[in-house]
N, C-alpha and C positions, 0 to 999 in steps of 0.2 A: 504493500500500500504506500502511495506517495502522499505526503502532507504538503498542502499548497497554501501559502500565505497570500491573502488578497487584501488590497486596501479598501476600506469601506467606501460605499458610494458608487459612482458611475463606472469606474474601472472594474470593480468586482462584478457588477451587472454584465458588462460587456464580455468579461472573461468567462463567466458562467454560461453566457449565450454561445460562446465558442465551444465550450465543453458539450453543450446541448446538441449543437450541430454535429460534433464528432461522434457522440455516443447515442444520439437519438432518444435521450431521456431527459427528464426535468431535474435541474439542480437549483433548489431554492432553500434559502435559510428561513426557518420558521421563527416568527415573532422577533424576539430580541436575542436570539441565540447567536453565539459567536463561533460555534463549531457545526459543520455539516459533514456527516459521515455517510459515505456510500461504499459499496463493496471494494472499489479500487482506490478511492481517494478520501482524504480527510481535509476539508477546507477550513481555514482559519480566517476570521474577519478581524483585521487589526488596523491601526492607524497607518496612513501612508508612510509616515516617517519611520515606522517600526518594521516594515516588511523586510528590508535588507538585514536588519538585526536578527529577526527570527530565522532567516535563511543562513546567515553567517554563523549563528550559534547552533545550527542544525535542529532547531525546534520545528523548522519546516525544511523540506527537501528542495522545493522550488517555490518561486513567488513571482508576483507581477508588480512592478514599481516603475516610477518615472525616472528617466535618465538623469534629470536634474538632481533628484534625491540621491541617486547612486554617486554622481560626481561630487555632491556636497559631502556625503558621509565617507566616501573612500573605502568602504569595507571590501574585503577580499572575497568576492563571490564571482561565479562564472556568468558572464552575460551571454545567454544562449541565442536570443532572438529579439529583433525589434518588431513589436506587435503593430506598429503604425497607428496606434490609437492614442487618444489624449494628447494630440500634438499641440505644443505651445512653445513660446520662446522665453529665454531669459534675457532681459533687456535693461538698459540704463534709461531711466526717466528723469527729465528735468522740467523746471517750470517752462511753460510755453514761451517760445521765443529765445530761450537761452541756448547757448552753444557749448558743446563739450570742449573744454580747453585742458589738454593733458600736460601743458607746460607750467601750470600753476604749481607753486612750491608744495602745497598739500591740498588734497581734496577730501571733503568729508562725504562718506557714502553710508546711507542707511539701508540695511538689508537684513533678511533672516538667513541669507545664503552667504555666510561669511567666507567659507573656503573657496567657493567658485569665484567670488569677488576678489579675494586676496590673490589667487592665482592669475586671474585675468590682468590685474593691474601690475603685478610683479613681472609678468611676461613683457609688459610694455615699459618696465623700469619707472613706473609712476608711484610716487609715495601717496598712500591713502590712509585716512583715519576711518576705520570701519566701525560704525555704530550698530550694534545688533538690536533689532526690534522684532517683536513677535506678531504684530498686527498693525493695521492702519498705517502702513509704511508711507503711503502717499502724502500723509500729513507732514512728514519730516522737512521737505524742502519749503513748504508753505509757511512754516513757523521758524525757519532759520536753523533748525537742528542739523541739517545736512545740505550739501550742494546738490545732491542727486540721490536717486534710489536705484537699487538693483532688485528686480522683482520678476515674477512670472507674468507673462502677458499672453492672453489668448486672442482677444479682439482689440485690446487697447482702450476699450470703452471706460473702464474704471479710471485709468490715468486721465483721459480727456475730461471726464466729469469732475475731476479734482484739479483741473488747470495744469496738468502735466502732459508731456508728450515723449514718445520714444525717441531718443537721440542716437542710440546705437544698440544693435542686437549682438548679444554675446554668444549664445548657442541656441540650437533648436533641441527641444526635448520631446520624447514620446515614451510610451510605456514599453518596458523590456521584460522578457521572461528570463529569470535568473535562477541559478542553482547553487546549492552548497557544494563545495569541492569534494568533501568526503562522500556525500550522497551520490555525486556524479560517478564516483568510482564504485561504491557499494551497490547502487541501484541503477547502474548504467543503462541496462536494457529498457527499464521502465521510463527513465528520464528521456532517453533518446526516442523512445516510441511516442511519448506525448509531445516531445519537441517536433517530431516529423509531422504528426497529425495536426498540430496547431499551425505549423508552417504551411501545410497544404491549404488549410482554411484561409489563412491570411493571403496566400497567392491567389486563391480562387475569388476572394472578395476584391482584390486589387483591380 
C-alpha cells in the first residue's frame, strides 16, 4: 500500500479526480476526516506547507505539492512528475508606477518565501533586507514597511486591487508528484506504476 500526502483544497480534489480516472472508482474523504483508506492507497489530507515534510520523513511515500513550496523548503525528496496543475508565478510586486532598481544600496523585501527571495537576489549580487510576513503581504509597500513584495501570483488581481503591480517574474510554479527516497527504493514497482499511470492521464489531458 502507498501512502499519499495531499494538500487540502483544490489540488487534493484535482489529484483524486486523476486517481478516479485511472482506477474507475470514487475517492472521497468523508466529512472532516483526514485519512482515506482504500485497498491500494492511504491518502492523507495535510496543509500544503507540510506535504514535503510528510514525504521527507516517510510518513507518506508520495505526495503532491507546488514547486514553489519545494524550492522554498529545500527538502531532499524525488521530484517525479510535473502535474501541470495549479500553475502560478512567483513575482516581485511594487507600488504602481515604481520601477525595480537593483543598484540601490539595500532593498527591503516583504515575503513569506524567504529562501526563494534570498537566492534570487544573491544570484544577482543584490543586498536585500528580507522581512518575513505570514499574510496581507500587499500591505507592506503601502505603509512603508518594504520597497517591494515577493508573492504568488495567479491572475495579478489581488496586487492590482491593492495598488501594486508585477514588476518582475521570478519563477513559474505548478504542482509536482514527489516521492520519499527510501520509499522509491523499497516500493519501486508501486511508485513507478502510479507514476506511469498519472503521467499517461496528464499526457492525454494535454
